[in-house]
C-alpha positions as CSV (number, residue, x, y, z in Angstrom):
1,X,207.2,6.9,-5.5
2,X,205.8,4.0,-3.4
3,X,202.7,3.6,-5.6
4,X,204.9,3.6,-8.7
5,X,207.2,1.0,-7.3
6,X,204.1,-1.2,-6.4
7,X,202.7,-0.8,-9.9
8,X,206.0,-1.8,-11.4
9,X,206.2,-4.9,-9.2
10,X,202.7,-5.9,-10.1
11,X,203.5,-5.4,-13.8
12,X,206.7,-7.5,-13.4
13,X,204.7,-10.3,-11.8
14,X,202.3,-10.3,-14.7
15,X,205.0,-10.5,-17.2
16,X,206.8,-13.3,-15.4
17,X,203.7,-15.3,-14.5
18,X,202.9,-18.1,-16.9
19,X,200.1,-17.1,-19.2
20,X,197.0,-19.1,-20.1
21,X,197.2,-20.6,-23.5
22,X,194.9,-22.3,-26.0
23,X,196.3,-25.3,-27.9
24,X,195.2,-28.5,-29.6
25,X,196.1,-32.1,-29.9
26,X,195.4,-34.7,-32.6
27,X,193.7,-37.7,-31.1
28,X,194.3,-41.4,-32.1
29,X,191.9,-41.2,-35.1
30,X,193.0,-37.8,-36.4
31,X,190.3,-35.8,-34.6
32,X,191.3,-32.3,-33.5
33,X,190.8,-31.7,-29.8
34,X,191.1,-28.1,-28.6
35,X,192.1,-27.4,-25.0
36,X,193.0,-24.5,-22.7
37,X,196.1,-24.5,-20.5
38,X,196.2,-22.5,-17.3
39,X,199.5,-22.6,-15.3
40,X,199.2,-22.4,-11.5
41,X,199.1,-18.9,-10.0
42,X,202.4,-17.5,-8.8
43,X,204.3,-20.4,-10.3
44,X,208.0,-19.3,-10.3
45,X,210.0,-19.7,-13.6
46,X,211.1,-23.3,-13.9
47,X,208.9,-24.5,-11.1
48,X,206.4,-27.4,-11.7
49,X,203.0,-28.1,-10.3
50,X,200.4,-30.9,-10.4
51,X,197.5,-30.6,-12.9
52,X,193.8,-30.8,-12.7
53,X,191.6,-31.6,-15.7
54,X,188.2,-29.9,-15.4
55,X,185.6,-31.5,-17.7
56,X,182.6,-29.5,-19.1
57,X,178.9,-30.4,-19.2
58,X,177.2,-31.9,-22.3
59,X,177.3,-29.6,-25.3
60,X,179.7,-27.2,-23.6
61,X,183.2,-26.2,-24.4
62,X,186.0,-26.1,-21.9
63,X,186.0,-23.5,-19.1
64,X,187.9,-20.3,-19.5
65,X,189.9,-18.3,-17.0
66,X,186.8,-16.7,-15.5
67,X,185.5,-20.1,-14.2
68,X,185.3,-20.3,-10.4
69,X,186.7,-23.8,-10.5
70,X,189.7,-22.8,-12.6
71,X,190.4,-19.9,-10.3
72,X,190.1,-22.1,-7.2
73,X,192.5,-24.8,-8.4
74,X,195.0,-22.3,-9.8
75,X,195.1,-20.4,-6.6
76,X,195.6,-23.6,-4.7
77,X,198.8,-24.4,-6.7
78,X,197.5,-26.5,-9.6
79,X,197.8,-26.2,-13.3
80,X,194.4,-26.5,-14.9
81,X,193.5,-28.0,-18.3
82,X,190.0,-27.7,-19.8
83,X,188.9,-28.9,-23.2
84,X,186.2,-29.0,-25.8
85,X,185.0,-32.6,-26.0
86,X,184.9,-34.1,-29.5
87,X,181.9,-32.9,-31.5
88,X,181.5,-29.7,-29.4
89,X,183.0,-26.2,-29.4
90,X,186.2,-25.9,-31.5
91,X,187.0,-29.6,-31.5
92,X,186.1,-31.8,-34.4
93,X,184.7,-35.3,-34.7
94,X,181.3,-36.8,-33.8
95,X,179.8,-36.7,-30.3
96,X,180.5,-40.0,-28.7
97,X,179.0,-39.4,-25.2
98,X,182.1,-40.2,-23.1
99,X,182.9,-43.4,-24.9
100,X,185.9,-45.3,-23.6
101,X,186.8,-46.0,-27.2
102,X,186.8,-42.4,-28.3
103,X,186.5,-39.7,-25.6
104,X,188.7,-41.6,-23.1
105,X,191.4,-41.9,-25.8
106,X,191.1,-38.2,-26.4
107,X,192.0,-37.8,-22.7
108,X,195.1,-40.0,-23.3
109,X,196.2,-37.6,-26.0
110,X,195.7,-34.7,-23.5
111,X,197.7,-36.6,-20.9
112,X,200.5,-37.0,-23.4
113,X,200.4,-33.3,-24.1
114,X,200.4,-32.4,-20.4
115,X,203.5,-34.4,-19.8
116,X,205.3,-32.2,-22.3
117,X,204.3,-28.9,-20.6
118,X,207.2,-27.2,-18.8
119,X,205.0,-26.4,-15.8
120,X,203.7,-30.0,-15.3
121,X,205.0,-32.0,-12.4
122,X,205.7,-35.6,-13.5
123,X,205.7,-38.9,-11.7
124,X,207.7,-40.5,-14.5
125,X,208.5,-39.6,-18.1
126,X,205.1,-39.2,-19.9
127,X,203.2,-39.5,-16.6
128,X,201.9,-36.2,-15.3
129,X,200.8,-35.9,-11.6
130,X,197.1,-35.1,-12.2
131,X,193.5,-35.3,-11.0
132,X,190.2,-34.8,-12.7
133,X,187.1,-32.8,-11.7
134,X,183.9,-31.7,-13.3
135,X,180.2,-32.6,-13.5
136,X,177.7,-34.5,-15.6
137,X,179.4,-35.1,-19.0
138,X,182.6,-33.9,-17.3
139,X,182.0,-36.4,-14.6
140,X,181.4,-39.4,-16.8
141,X,184.6,-38.9,-18.6
142,X,186.5,-39.2,-15.4
143,X,185.3,-42.8,-14.8
144,X,186.2,-44.1,-18.2
145,X,189.6,-42.3,-18.3
146,X,190.7,-43.6,-14.9
147,X,189.5,-47.1,-16.0
148,X,191.8,-47.3,-19.0
149,X,194.8,-45.1,-18.1
150,X,196.8,-45.6,-14.9
151,X,198.3,-42.1,-15.1
152,X,195.3,-40.6,-13.5
153,X,196.0,-40.0,-9.8
154,X,192.5,-39.1,-8.4
155,X,189.0,-38.3,-9.6
156,X,186.0,-36.3,-8.3
157,X,183.1,-37.0,-10.6
158,X,179.9,-35.1,-9.9
159,X,176.4,-35.8,-11.1
160,X,177.6,-38.5,-13.5
161,X,175.9,-41.8,-14.5
162,X,176.5,-45.5,-14.2
163,X,174.4,-46.6,-17.1
164,X,172.7,-44.5,-19.7
165,X,170.1,-47.3,-20.0
166,X,169.0,-47.1,-16.3
167,X,169.2,-43.3,-16.3
168,X,167.7,-42.3,-19.7
169,X,165.4,-45.3,-20.3
170,X,164.3,-46.4,-16.9
171,X,161.8,-49.3,-17.2
172,X,162.1,-48.8,-21.0
173,X,160.5,-45.4,-20.5
174,X,162.2,-42.5,-22.2
175,X,162.9,-39.4,-20.1
176,X,161.4,-37.1,-22.6
177,X,161.6,-34.0,-20.4
178,X,165.3,-34.1,-20.1
179,X,165.6,-35.6,-23.5
180,X,164.1,-32.5,-25.2
181,X,166.5,-30.3,-23.2
182,X,169.6,-32.2,-24.0
183,X,168.8,-32.8,-27.6
184,X,168.2,-29.1,-28.2
185,X,171.4,-28.2,-26.4
186,X,173.5,-30.8,-28.2
187,X,172.4,-29.8,-31.7
188,X,172.7,-26.1,-31.3
189,X,175.9,-25.9,-29.3
190,X,177.8,-28.6,-31.1
191,X,177.3,-26.8,-34.5
192,X,177.0,-23.1,-33.6
193,X,180.0,-22.9,-31.2
194,X,182.2,-24.6,-33.8
195,X,181.2,-22.3,-36.6
196,X,181.7,-19.1,-34.6
197,X,185.3,-20.0,-33.5
198,X,188.4,-18.7,-35.3
199,X,189.2,-22.2,-36.6
200,X,185.7,-23.5,-37.4
201,X,184.8,-27.1,-36.7
202,X,181.4,-28.5,-37.3
203,X,181.2,-31.3,-34.8
204,X,178.3,-33.6,-35.4
205,X,175.9,-35.7,-33.4
206,X,176.1,-39.5,-33.8
207,X,173.0,-40.8,-35.8
208,X,172.0,-42.8,-32.7
209,X,171.6,-39.5,-30.7
210,X,169.8,-37.8,-33.5
211,X,167.3,-40.6,-34.0
212,X,166.6,-40.8,-30.3
213,X,166.1,-37.1,-30.3
214,X,163.6,-37.2,-33.1
215,X,161.8,-40.5,-33.5
216,X,162.4,-41.5,-29.9
217,X,160.9,-38.4,-28.4
218,X,158.0,-38.6,-30.9
219,X,157.2,-42.2,-30.1
220,X,158.0,-42.2,-26.4
221,X,160.7,-44.9,-26.7
222,X,164.0,-45.5,-28.3
223,X,164.9,-48.1,-30.9
224,X,166.7,-51.2,-29.5
225,X,169.7,-50.5,-31.8
226,X,170.0,-47.0,-30.3
227,X,169.6,-48.3,-26.8
228,X,172.4,-50.7,-27.4
229,X,174.6,-47.8,-28.6
230,X,173.9,-45.9,-25.4
231,X,174.6,-49.0,-23.3
232,X,178.2,-49.0,-24.6
233,X,178.7,-45.4,-23.3
234,X,180.0,-46.4,-19.9
235,X,181.2,-46.4,-17.4
236,X,179.2,-49.5,-16.3
237,X,181.4,-52.4,-15.6
238,X,184.5,-50.3,-16.4
239,X,184.2,-49.0,-12.8
240,X,185.8,-52.3,-11.6
241,X,189.0,-51.3,-13.3
242,X,189.5,-48.0,-11.4
243,X,192.4,-48.1,-9.0
244,X,192.6,-44.4,-7.9
245,X,191.0,-42.4,-5.0
246,X,187.4,-41.5,-6.0
247,X,185.1,-38.9,-4.6
248,X,181.5,-39.4,-5.9
249,X,179.0,-36.5,-5.7
250,X,175.4,-36.8,-6.7
251,X,172.3,-34.6,-6.4
252,X,169.3,-35.5,-4.3
253,X,167.1,-33.5,-6.7
254,X,168.8,-34.7,-9.8
255,X,166.0,-36.2,-12.0
256,X,168.3,-37.0,-14.9
257,X,171.1,-39.0,-13.2
258,X,169.4,-39.9,-10.0
259,X,171.0,-41.1,-6.7
260,X,170.7,-44.7,-8.0
261,X,173.5,-44.1,-10.5
262,X,175.9,-43.1,-7.7
263,X,174.8,-46.1,-5.6
264,X,175.8,-48.5,-8.4
265,X,179.2,-46.8,-9.0
266,X,179.9,-46.7,-5.2
267,X,179.1,-50.5,-4.8
268,X,181.6,-51.5,-7.5
269,X,184.3,-49.2,-6.2
270,X,183.9,-50.6,-2.7
271,X,185.1,-54.0,-4.2
272,X,188.3,-52.5,-5.5
273,X,189.2,-51.1,-2.0
274,X,190.4,-47.7,-3.4
275,X,190.1,-44.7,-1.1
276,X,186.4,-43.8,-1.5
277,X,184.0,-41.0,-0.4
278,X,180.5,-40.1,-1.4
279,X,178.5,-36.9,-1.0
280,X,174.8,-36.3,-1.7
281,X,174.0,-32.6,-2.1
282,X,170.9,-30.6,-3.1
283,X,171.5,-29.8,-6.7
284,X,172.5,-31.4,-10.0
285,X,170.2,-31.8,-13.0
286,X,167.2,-30.4,-11.1
287,X,165.9,-27.7,-8.9
288,X,166.9,-27.4,-5.2
289,X,163.9,-26.0,-3.3
290,X,164.9,-27.0,0.2
291,X,168.2,-25.2,0.7
292,X,171.7,-26.0,-0.5
293,X,173.5,-25.6,2.9
294,X,176.7,-23.6,3.5
295,X,178.3,-22.0,0.5
296,X,181.3,-23.8,-1.1
297,X,181.0,-26.9,1.2
298,X,181.2,-29.3,-1.7
299,X,183.8,-27.3,-3.6
300,X,186.1,-27.3,-0.6
301,X,185.7,-31.0,-0.2
302,X,186.8,-31.5,-3.8
303,X,189.9,-29.3,-3.3
304,X,190.8,-31.2,-0.1
305,X,190.4,-34.5,-2.0
306,X,192.9,-33.3,-4.6
307,X,195.3,-32.0,-2.0
308,X,195.3,-35.3,-0.2
309,X,195.6,-37.6,-3.2
310,X,197.2,-35.6,-6.0
311,X,199.5,-33.5,-3.9
312,X,199.8,-36.5,-1.5
313,X,199.6,-34.4,1.6
314,X,198.6,-36.9,4.3
315,X,197.9,-34.0,6.7
316,X,194.8,-32.9,4.7
317,X,191.5,-34.3,6.0
318,X,188.9,-35.2,3.5
319,X,186.0,-35.6,5.9
320,X,183.7,-38.6,6.7
321,X,183.4,-41.3,4.0
322,X,179.7,-40.4,3.5
323,X,178.1,-37.0,3.8
324,X,174.6,-36.0,2.7
325,X,172.4,-32.9,2.8
326,X,168.9,-33.8,3.8
327,X,165.8,-31.7,3.0
328,X,166.4,-29.5,6.0
329,X,169.5,-28.1,4.5
330,X,171.7,-29.6,7.2
331,X,174.8,-31.7,6.4
332,X,175.1,-35.1,8.1
333,X,177.7,-37.8,7.9
334,X,178.6,-41.4,8.6
335,X,181.8,-43.4,8.6
336,X,180.6,-45.4,5.6
337,X,177.9,-45.4,3.0
338,X,176.3,-48.7,3.9
339,X,173.8,-47.7,6.6
340,X,171.8,-50.6,8.2
341,X,168.1,-49.9,8.6
342,X,166.9,-49.2,12.1
343,X,163.2,-49.1,11.1
344,X,160.7,-48.0,8.5
345,X,157.8,-45.7,8.0
346,X,155.0,-47.7,6.3
347,X,151.7,-47.0,4.6
348,X,149.0,-49.2,3.0
349,X,146.0,-48.2,0.8
350,X,143.9,-49.0,-2.2
351,X,141.9,-47.3,-4.9
352,X,141.2,-46.9,-8.6
353,X,143.3,-44.7,-11.0
354,X,141.9,-43.7,-14.4
355,X,144.4,-43.8,-17.3
356,X,144.1,-41.5,-20.2
357,X,146.4,-40.7,-23.2
358,X,148.3,-37.4,-23.1
359,X,147.4,-36.6,-19.4
360,X,150.4,-35.0,-17.7
361,X,151.6,-34.3,-14.2
362,X,154.5,-32.2,-13.1
363,X,157.2,-30.3,-15.0
364,X,159.7,-31.4,-17.6
365,X,162.6,-31.8,-15.1
366,X,160.8,-31.9,-11.7
367,X,157.8,-33.8,-10.4
368,X,155.1,-31.8,-8.6
369,X,152.1,-32.9,-6.5
370,X,149.2,-34.1,-8.6
371,X,146.1,-32.0,-8.9
372,X,143.4,-32.9,-6.4
373,X,141.5,-36.0,-7.4
374,X,143.9,-37.0,-10.1
375,X,146.1,-39.4,-8.1
376,X,145.6,-42.6,-6.1
377,X,147.0,-41.6,-2.6
378,X,148.3,-43.7,0.2
379,X,149.2,-42.0,3.6
380,X,152.4,-43.0,5.3
381,X,152.3,-43.4,9.1
382,X,153.4,-40.3,11.1
383,X,157.1,-40.1,12.2
384,X,157.2,-40.5,16.0
385,X,160.5,-38.6,16.2
386,X,163.1,-36.8,14.1
387,X,164.3,-39.6,11.8
388,X,166.9,-40.0,9.0
389,X,165.0,-41.4,6.0
390,X,167.7,-42.3,3.5
391,X,167.8,-44.5,0.5
392,X,165.2,-46.2,-1.7
393,X,161.6,-46.6,-0.6
394,X,160.0,-49.9,-1.5
395,X,156.7,-50.1,-3.3
396,X,154.5,-53.2,-3.7
397,X,151.3,-53.1,-5.7
398,X,148.6,-55.8,-6.2
399,X,146.4,-54.6,-9.0
400,X,144.0,-55.5,-11.8
401,X,142.7,-53.5,-14.7
402,X,142.2,-53.1,-18.4
403,X,143.7,-50.7,-20.9
404,X,144.5,-50.4,-24.6
405,X,147.4,-50.9,-25.1
406,X,147.6,-53.2,-22.1
407,X,151.3,-52.6,-21.4
408,X,151.6,-49.3,-19.7
409,X,153.0,-47.5,-16.7
410,X,152.0,-45.4,-13.7
411,X,154.3,-43.2,-11.8
412,X,155.0,-43.2,-8.0
413,X,156.1,-40.1,-6.2
414,X,156.4,-39.2,-2.5
415,X,154.7,-35.9,-1.4
416,X,155.5,-33.8,1.6
417,X,152.1,-32.2,2.2
418,X,153.5,-29.6,4.7
419,X,155.7,-28.1,1.9
420,X,153.5,-29.1,-1.0
421,X,156.4,-30.6,-2.8
422,X,157.4,-33.9,-4.2
423,X,160.4,-35.2,-2.2
424,X,163.5,-34.8,-4.3
425,X,161.3,-33.9,-7.3
426,X,161.4,-37.6,-8.2
427,X,158.9,-39.8,-9.9
428,X,159.5,-43.5,-10.6
429,X,157.9,-45.4,-13.5
430,X,156.1,-48.6,-12.5
431,X,155.3,-50.9,-15.4
432,X,151.9,-52.5,-15.4
433,X,150.1,-55.1,-17.6
434,X,146.4,-54.2,-17.7
435,X,144.8,-57.3,-19.3
436,X,142.2,-58.1,-16.7
437,X,144.4,-60.4,-14.7
438,X,145.4,-59.8,-11.1
439,X,149.1,-59.1,-10.8
440,X,151.6,-58.0,-8.2
441,X,154.7,-55.9,-8.8
442,X,157.5,-54.7,-6.4
443,X,159.9,-51.9,-7.2
444,X,162.3,-49.6,-5.4
445,X,161.5,-45.9,-5.8
446,X,164.2,-43.3,-6.5
447,X,166.4,-42.8,-3.5
448,X,165.7,-39.8,-1.2
449,X,167.4,-37.9,1.7
450,X,164.9,-36.8,4.3
451,X,165.1,-35.6,7.9
452,X,161.6,-36.0,9.3
453,X,160.2,-33.8,12.0
454,X,158.2,-35.5,14.8
455,X,154.7,-36.1,13.6
456,X,155.6,-35.5,10.0
457,X,153.3,-37.3,7.5
458,X,154.1,-38.1,3.9
459,X,151.8,-39.3,1.1
460,X,152.5,-41.7,-1.8
461,X,150.9,-40.6,-5.0
462,X,150.3,-42.9,-8.0
463,X,149.7,-40.8,-11.1
464,X,148.9,-42.0,-14.6
465,X,151.6,-39.9,-16.2
466,X,154.6,-37.7,-15.5
467,X,156.2,-35.0,-17.6
468,X,159.6,-36.3,-16.7
469,X,158.8,-39.3,-18.9
470,X,157.1,-40.0,-22.2
471,X,153.4,-39.2,-22.5
472,X,150.8,-41.8,-21.5
473,X,149.6,-43.7,-24.6
474,X,147.1,-46.1,-23.0
475,X,143.4,-45.6,-22.1
476,X,141.7,-47.6,-19.4
477,X,141.9,-47.9,-15.6
478,X,143.6,-49.8,-12.9
479,X,142.2,-51.0,-9.5
480,X,144.8,-51.3,-6.8
481,X,143.6,-53.8,-4.2
482,X,146.6,-53.2,-2.0
483,X,149.4,-50.7,-2.2
484,X,152.3,-50.9,0.3
485,X,154.9,-48.2,0.7
486,X,158.0,-48.5,3.0
487,X,160.4,-45.6,3.7
488,X,163.8,-46.7,5.0
489,X,164.9,-45.3,8.4
490,X,168.7,-45.5,9.0
491,X,171.1,-45.1,11.9
492,X,174.3,-43.3,10.8
493,X,176.1,-44.5,13.9
494,X,175.9,-48.1,12.7
495,X,177.6,-47.6,9.3
496,X,179.4,-50.6,7.8
497,X,182.8,-49.2,6.8
498,X,184.8,-50.7,3.9
499,X,188.5,-50.7,3.6
500,X,188.5,-47.8,1.2
501,X,186.3,-45.7,3.4
502,X,188.6,-45.8,6.4
503,X,190.5,-42.6,7.4
504,X,193.8,-44.5,6.9
505,X,192.9,-45.8,3.5
506,X,195.7,-46.1,0.9
507,X,195.8,-46.9,-2.8
508,X,196.0,-50.7,-3.2
509,X,199.4,-51.8,-4.1
510,X,201.1,-48.5,-3.4
511,X,203.2,-47.2,-0.6
512,X,202.5,-44.0,1.3
513,X,199.2,-43.3,-0.5
514,X,200.9,-42.9,-3.9
515,X,199.5,-44.6,-6.9
516,X,201.1,-47.9,-7.9
517,X,204.1,-47.7,-10.3
518,X,202.7,-48.0,-13.8
519,X,203.5,-51.3,-15.5
520,X,202.7,-49.9,-18.9
521,X,199.0,-49.5,-19.9
522,X,197.0,-52.3,-18.3
523,X,195.1,-54.7,-20.4
524,X,191.8,-53.3,-21.6
525,X,189.4,-55.7,-23.2
526,X,188.1,-54.0,-26.4
527,X,185.9,-56.8,-27.5
528,X,182.4,-55.9,-28.6
529,X,181.0,-59.1,-30.2
530,X,177.8,-59.9,-32.1
531,X,176.1,-63.2,-31.3
532,X,173.5,-64.8,-33.5
533,X,170.7,-66.7,-31.7
534,X,170.9,-70.0,-33.6
535,X,168.8,-72.1,-31.2
536,X,165.7,-70.0,-31.8
537,X,163.6,-71.3,-34.8
538,X,163.7,-68.9,-37.7
539,X,159.9,-68.6,-37.9
540,X,159.5,-67.9,-34.2
541,X,158.8,-64.3,-33.3
542,X,161.1,-63.0,-30.6
543,X,159.6,-61.0,-27.7
544,X,162.7,-60.3,-25.7
545,X,166.4,-61.2,-25.2
546,X,168.1,-60.8,-21.8
547,X,171.9,-60.6,-21.9
548,X,174.0,-61.4,-18.8
549,X,177.7,-61.1,-18.7
550,X,179.4,-63.2,-15.9
551,X,176.1,-63.4,-14.0
552,X,175.2,-59.7,-14.2
553,X,172.3,-58.6,-16.4
554,X,173.5,-55.9,-18.8
555,X,170.7,-55.2,-21.2
556,X,167.3,-56.3,-22.3
557,X,166.5,-56.2,-26.0
558,X,163.4,-56.8,-28.0
559,X,162.9,-58.8,-31.2
560,X,166.5,-59.1,-32.2
561,X,168.3,-62.3,-33.4
562,X,171.7,-60.7,-33.6
563,X,172.8,-59.4,-30.3
564,X,175.7,-57.1,-29.7
565,X,177.5,-57.9,-26.4
566,X,180.0,-55.4,-24.9
567,X,182.9,-57.1,-23.1
568,X,185.0,-54.0,-22.7
569,X,186.3,-53.5,-19.2
570,X,185.9,-57.2,-18.3
571,X,188.7,-58.6,-16.2
572,X,191.4,-60.7,-17.9
573,X,190.3,-64.3,-18.1
574,X,187.2,-66.2,-18.8
575,X,183.9,-64.4,-19.4
576,X,180.5,-66.2,-19.7
577,X,177.8,-64.6,-21.7
578,X,174.3,-66.0,-21.1
579,X,171.4,-65.1,-23.4
580,X,167.8,-65.9,-22.5
581,X,165.4,-65.5,-25.5
582,X,161.6,-65.6,-25.1
583,X,159.2,-65.9,-28.1
584,X,155.8,-64.3,-28.5
585,X,154.4,-67.8,-27.9
586,X,156.0,-68.0,-24.5
587,X,158.8,-70.4,-25.2
588,X,162.2,-69.9,-23.6
589,X,165.6,-70.6,-25.2
590,X,168.9,-70.3,-23.3
591,X,172.3,-70.0,-24.9
592,X,175.7,-69.7,-23.2
593,X,179.0,-68.7,-24.7
594,X,182.5,-68.5,-23.1
595,X,185.2,-66.1,-24.1
596,X,188.6,-65.2,-23.0
597,X,189.8,-61.6,-22.7
598,X,193.2,-60.1,-22.7
599,X,194.7,-63.0,-24.6
600,X,197.9,-62.1,-26.4
601,X,197.6,-62.2,-30.1
602,X,199.5,-64.9,-32.0
603,X,202.4,-63.7,-34.0
């Protein structure tokens, strides 16, 4: 009798519990966006709960009920919404790569739909209490959504980007390894998943993506028009508009969206003084070979972040403002991300490096030590104690050489000989001009997180090519008369703590840690203008155009007289656009334009 009673009780709970449901919304431009709705576990009839949006990776549809993340949030008392981004899965439209003008407005439609759900807790009519989680493509969408819609309460983007130019086309060098992977996934998943669904949709790739995937990969570089399109796929300067608590997570072995992307985003958010935390973990778009640390450490931090800022439970601790996992699989922390240097490990050397077309080093998504005799190597001084090496190493090269074509690149990577691994699996392109003249170049390398053992020795390797990037196309050699490498040593106890990183941080302009009362949707500059370079003589052949918006360089273009400038996300007021054009003959032309954003339209 007892077992029968228990079985009936379980069945009754299943009947009364809100069921997961699939639904759809129509976005601003008529595009159909399909989503899944999962009410919180054990939610009583008539009760309401806050909601978490979980974003998927590139080419993927929304998570289903079997997802660990969905289960974790539902068990913690949250409704969960997942969705198929436009162009993927069952949703229609063209893939727009987390565009603030398309994908972020799809999120606004989903926010509207969430506000109508009977299980959704509201802060005001049409304003659901909600946070956002997810990685990669599902991380980028959080930045742009929070930037344009004040209804978002907290975000926890993981392994996202700041700029697709600095991440995909570093030093104008296409990441062909990851490019091949992403292009294949985007084409197959976007079409196949849509066709196989009950309500078929045949989402499409934008022509800019397709052209970069075909001609770009074949030629080793993208067209300037395509790069300009990717440059508009934020978040970039839109980060400055975010006014909600933000937990940034980035992978130390992520060779697609490297630690530099999180450093840029964190720097802009520090200025806004929002509650802010950053975590560097061993994972992301890459391979963790040094240990990932305790299970569920990052996931538990994300849940705590949502409990603190979405449920607004001030008793929940979110941990130190900066936590990182070094290559010894141990978590360390500091009160803030800005860690003053307490020293450095240095090395100097010289040598000659042959350069040959097609030569390759490493794997498509992870750098590996070069074969013996194929790299120019510089030994770094031994560590005298256990040290925290954290951040971007600095490289300075004085060199001379000849090659055809003369404009080429070499790749710098830091090797741990004791493990026979490249630190963080990272390689950094270093642009060279091999025209017989002596030149000097300085560059930061990709950031690393290392805990040295006493006596540990590291080696800088310069290789002529890396499979992470486009194949080498030059033939020749470079003689390096002096190579200087400097690894940053930091002291976590001396962290510089910003207002948003303090344990008592609150949302600016809000009481009790709540978000400010919405004043309607804040002004969002949607201006994307085209400027014609009129000062440059028509017969002059342009070599490059550098575009700066309010003092910050945004993009470098080649050979274009009409330049598209993206002002979206700029603060209300005056914006100065500066264009510096250089011709093939060496002449320089400077043009300045002033614009005003968020100016009411005349009636």
